[in-house]
N, C-alpha and C positions, 0 to 999 in steps of 0.2 A: 034837617036842621042840625043834628049832632055832627054830621060829616063836615058841615061848614065850619063849626067851632074847632073840630079836631084838625082840619086842614089849616086853619088860621094859626093855631098853636104850633103845628109842625113847621110851618113856613116862616114863623116869626124870627127875625134876625138871622135868616138863613145864610146870607152872604158873609156876614161877620163870622159866623160859626165855621163856615167852609174855609175862609181865609185863615182863621186861627188853626184849623187842622192842618192846612197845607204848610203853614210856616213853622209847625212844630219840628223839633229835631228828629231826624230819622233814627231808627234803632242802629246802634253801633255793632260792629262785628264782635263776636265772642272773643274773649281774651285767649291768647295762645299759651300753650305750656312753655315754661321757661326754657326747656331744652330745645324746643322747636324755634323759639324766638332767637336763640343764639345761633342756631344753624342757618336760619334765614339771613341774619345780619352777616354771617360769614360768607354765604353765597353771593349776596348783593355786593359785598366789598370785593370779592374776586371777579364778579361779572357785573359791572355797573350798568351796562347797556340793557340788562334784563329789566331793570326798574322802569326804564322808558318804554320798553316793549309791553309791559303789563298795563301801563296807563294809556298807551296809544290805541286809538280806535282805527280799525281796518275798514276803510270805505268799501273795498271790494267785497269783503265778507258781509257787510251791512246791506249792500245792494243785492247780493245773492239771497240774503235772508228775507228781503222784501219780496223777492220773486217766488218764494215758497208758497204753494197753494195746497191746502189740505181739503180733501173732499171725503166726507164720511157718510156712510149709509147705516141705517138702523139694522141691528142684528135680526136674524130670523126669529119670529115670535116662538116662544117655548111651546105654545099649543100645537104647532105643526110637528115639533120634535116629539112631543109626548104622543101624538096621534100615530106617528111612525113606530114608536116603541110598543104601543099597545096592539099593533097588528101582528099577532103571533099565530103560529099554526095551532089549530085546535088539538088539545091533548086527548089521548084515549083514556076513557074512564071505565071502571068496573063497579059492579054493585058490591057493597060490603057484605061479608058473611056474618052469620049469627047476629041478626038485628036485635034480638031480645037483650043483648048485653050492652048495647049503646046507651049512654046517658043522653046524648044529643042525637038529633035526627040527622045522620049523615046520608045524603042522597047518593053520592057517588065518590069514589076514591080514584085518583090518577093511577095509571098502571105504573108499577115499580115502587109503589108506596103502600103502607098499611096503616090502619088506625091503631090506637093504643089497645083497644079491646082485642083486636085481631092479633096483635103482637103477644099479648098476655096469653091468649088461648093457644096460639101455635107453640109458644114456649112451654106451656103446661102440657100440651099434647105430646110434644117431643120428650118431655121429662117422664111422663107416665108410660108412653108407648114408643120408645126410640126405634124399634125395629120397623114399625109401620109408618111413623112420622119421621122419615129421613129428610135430610136437607134437600134432596132432589124433589121429593114429593111436595114439600112445603113451597119450594120455588115454583113448581108447576101450578099448585093449587092457588097461590096468592099472586101469581104472575110477577115474581121478583127475580132478580139476578142471583145466580148461584153463589157468587162471592159474598154478596150482601147477606144471604141466608147463613152461610158458614160463619161470617163474623158475628151475626146476631146470636147464633147458637153458642158460639165460643165465649163471647164477652158479656152476655146478659143471662140472668136467671130470675125466675119468679120468686117472690117473697114467700117464705115458709115459716110457719109458726109451729114450734114444738113445745109441748107442755110436758115437763118431766115430773113424774110422781115423787112426792116427798119421801126421802129415805128415812127420815126420823118420824116416828109415830106422834111425837109431840108437836108436829108442825101445825101452824095456825090454819084452820079450815076457812075457806073462802065463803062469804055469805051470799 
C-alpha cells in the first residue's frame, strides 16, 4: 500500500516538472581571463574564417563517430590473481635454538632468519667468547649468510648495565 502512495507522489505532475527542467537555461561557459579574451579577439580579427570553422558541424566526422563500436569485457577477477600469487615454493625451515628463552612458542624459523632471542644470545656469546663464537661459526650454526652475520656483529650490541660504586661515602644508600 505504501509503494502505491509513494509512486503516486513521485509521478505527480511529472510532465510539467520535466518540461520545466528541459526549458531551463543551460550552464554558461566559465569566464575567460581578460588577457586570453584580448588574444582571442585579436586572432579572430586576423582570421575571421576560424569563427565559422568552430561553429560548423562536420558531417563526415559525425558519421564516423556513429560507426564507432566499443566492446568491453570484464577484468579478470582478483581472486584468480591472488591465487596465482599465493602459489609459492615452500620455504625451508629450521627449529629454533634455546627454546627456554622464547616468550612465544615459535615452531619453526625460515632459513636465513633468526628470532630475537637467538639474535641476543648469539651477540652475547660473541661478546663473551669471541674466539669460539666467530662470524663463520655463527653463520654455520644458525644457517645465515656470512655478510649478514658480519653486519650483525658490526652494527648491533647487547644492552649492558654497569653499576658504579659511589665515590663519596655520604652517598644515599638504596633501600
